[in-house]
N, C-alpha and C positions, 0 to 999 in steps of 0.2 A: 172823221172829224172835220167839221166845217172850218173855213179860213179864220173867222174871228176866234173860235175856240183854240185853234193851233197857236195863234198869236198870243192869246192870253196865257196859255201854258208856257210858251217861250219866254214871255215877260217874267212870269213867276220863277222859271228856272234861272234866269239871269239874276233876279233879285236874291234868290236863295243862295246862289253861288257867291255873290258879293258879300253877303252877310255871314256866311258860314264856312267858306272854303279859303284857306290861307292864300293859295296862289292867286285867286281872283281878287281877294281883298287887297293884296299887294299891288297888282296891276292897276286896279281902279283907283287906289289912293295915289299912285304915281302919275297916271295919265288921264284919269277920268273916263277911260275906255277899257274894253276887254279885247285886246288885239288877238289875231289868230294864234292858235296853239298847234305846233307841229308835233309829230311823233317823237322826234329827238328830244324836244323840250319836255314833253310829257314823261318820257322815260327818266329824265334827270330829276324831275320835280314831282314824281309820283306821290311821295309822302305829303306834298303840299296840295294835292288835288283831292285829298280826303277831307270831308267835313270835320269841323272841330269836334273832338270827342271820339273820333274813329281811330282806332289803333291799327298800326301795321305790324305789330309784333306777331310773329308766327303762332305763338301759343294762344293768342287771343283772337286773331283774325280768321274767321271761318272761310274767307274767300267769297267769290261771287256765288250767290245762290243758284243751284242748278235750275230751279223753277224759272228764274229770270232768263237764263240762257235758252231754255227750251221754248219759252214764250216768244222770244225774238226769232228763233229759228222757225217756229211754226208760222209766225206772221209772214216771214219772208217766203216760205213755201207757198202759203196761200196767195200772196201777191203774184208769184210767178206761175200760178195756175196748177199747183200740185195738190191733189187730195191726200190727206194724211189720216183721216178717221178710219179705223178698222184695219190699218196696215202697220207694218213695222218701218221705222225710219232709222237708218244707220248713218252715223257721222264718222268720217275718217279723221282720226285725231292722233296726236302723239302722246296722249295720256289716257290711261284706262279709267273708266268710272262704271259704277253699277248701273244696270238697266233701270229705267224709270217708266212707269205707266202714268200717262197724263193725256187729257183731251181725247180719250178713246184710242190712243196710239201707244205702242211700245217703242220707246226711244233708247237706242243702243249705240255702241261705238264699235268701230273697227280700228285696230291699231295700225297706223301707217308704217310702211317699211322703214322709214327713217327714225322711228321712235327708239328710244333707249330704255328698255325695260328689263327687269330682272327675270330670268327664265322661269323661276317658280311662280312668279306673279302671272306671267303669260299663260302658263300651264293651268293655273287655277281658273282663269277666266275662260280658257279655251275648252275646258272639260264639259262635254255634253253639248257644246255649241255647234250648230249645223250651218251657221252663216246665213246671209240674207236669202229669203225665199223669193219666189218668182214675182210676187206683187210688192216686194219691199222697195223703198226708196233708199238710195245710197248717195249721201251728200259728201262731196270732197273737192279738192283743188284739181286743176288740170294735171293729168298724168297719174292721178291716184285712183281713177275710177275704172272698174272692169266688171262687167256682168251686172245683173239685176237692172233696175231702172236708175240710171246715173243722172244726178243733179249736180252740175258743175258750179263752183263758186268762183267769183272774180273780184279783184280789187279795182278801185277806181283808176289806179295807174295802168292796169292792164286794159281796162275799158277805153282809156284815152288812146291806146295804141291800136286796138282792134275792137270793133263793135261786138258786144256780148251777145251770145246766142239766146234766142227765146227760151224761157224756162230756167235760165240761170239765176243764181242768187248773188246779191252784192254783199261782200264780206270783207271787212278790214280786221286783221288779226288783233289789233289793239282796241278796236271799237265794237266788234261783234257783227251780227247780221243786220243790215240796214235797209234792205229792200230786195227787189227782184225785177225781172224782165218778163212781162206777160207775152204770150205767144201772139195775141191778136193785135198788138201795137208795136212791140219791139222797143218801147221806151223804158228808161231806167226809172221805175217807180220807187218813191221813198216809202218806208214804213211810217206813214204820216203821223200816227199817234205816238210814235217813239222818237222820230227824228225831225228836226226843223232845220231847213236850209235857207240861207240868206246870203246876200252880197255884203261884204264889209270892206269898204275901201277898194271896191272892184274885185275882191277875192271871195270865192265861194267858201263859206264856213258852215259847219254843222253843230247843232246843239242837241245832245241826247236828253230828251225830256224826262225819262224815267230813271236814268242812271244816277246813282248817288256816290258809290264807292268804287272807283273814283268818279268824280263829277267832271263831265266834259261839256264845256261851253265854248263855242266859236273855234272848234277844232278844224284844222285844214289837212285832210288826208292827201297823200301823194296823188297827183293826177287831177286835183281839183281845178287847176287852171284851165282845163279843157272843157269844163262844164259850168252851167249857171242854172239857178232855180227857174222852173217854168211850170206850166200846166199841161197835162197830157191832152193833145188835141182830140183824142178819141174818148177818154174817160173823165176828163176834167179834174184830175187829182194831181197832187204835187209830184213832179219829176225833176231829174237833173237832165237838162238838154245840152247838147253839144254846142260849144261856142264856135263862131265862124273862124 
């Protein structure tokens, strides 16, 4: 997506948030701006980050669509240089879900050792499962990966402390997969058609262009103070570059 298109989509996301999302309507009415949103504030005001008419009642809320999650993960893997077509992709998680076939790929999960699951549920999922094959990708956090082709995920806070390895994926637990690090440049590329980054009062904030429930505009992940929006010197696409 070209720069003007990204800016247009960002402007639309901001207008939509102000007109339909209680949290942003309140903030804009009070200050005329949309200040940075931290994870702690998002946790406390999650119900106000839902567009008007969207319910949080468990019996009505289907949760985030699996297709949306898989699309973000696939995009991050592509940015980081991993081929997914024709192979299996396993994601290390704390919650089980049924396998999904999409984009010519089998998307499965591996239950993390820290997960709390009922034994009979684990047994049902484990029946007949052989685990990742030789050509499978296994995506997980540091310390979770062993065997197959390991794809490590990192948070921006971790990247602020140590430069992320080529091929790694940028993942914030409350925001999802946001980008990756290609091997040929080592820069932190944004998933540009999904994430818009800008400076707001000298602070790096993110707007998730396709996310609706919840809606995230001007969020500030931990570690954002060590990065600023920039353009990749090799590829000419949006990145987060380290600040001096």
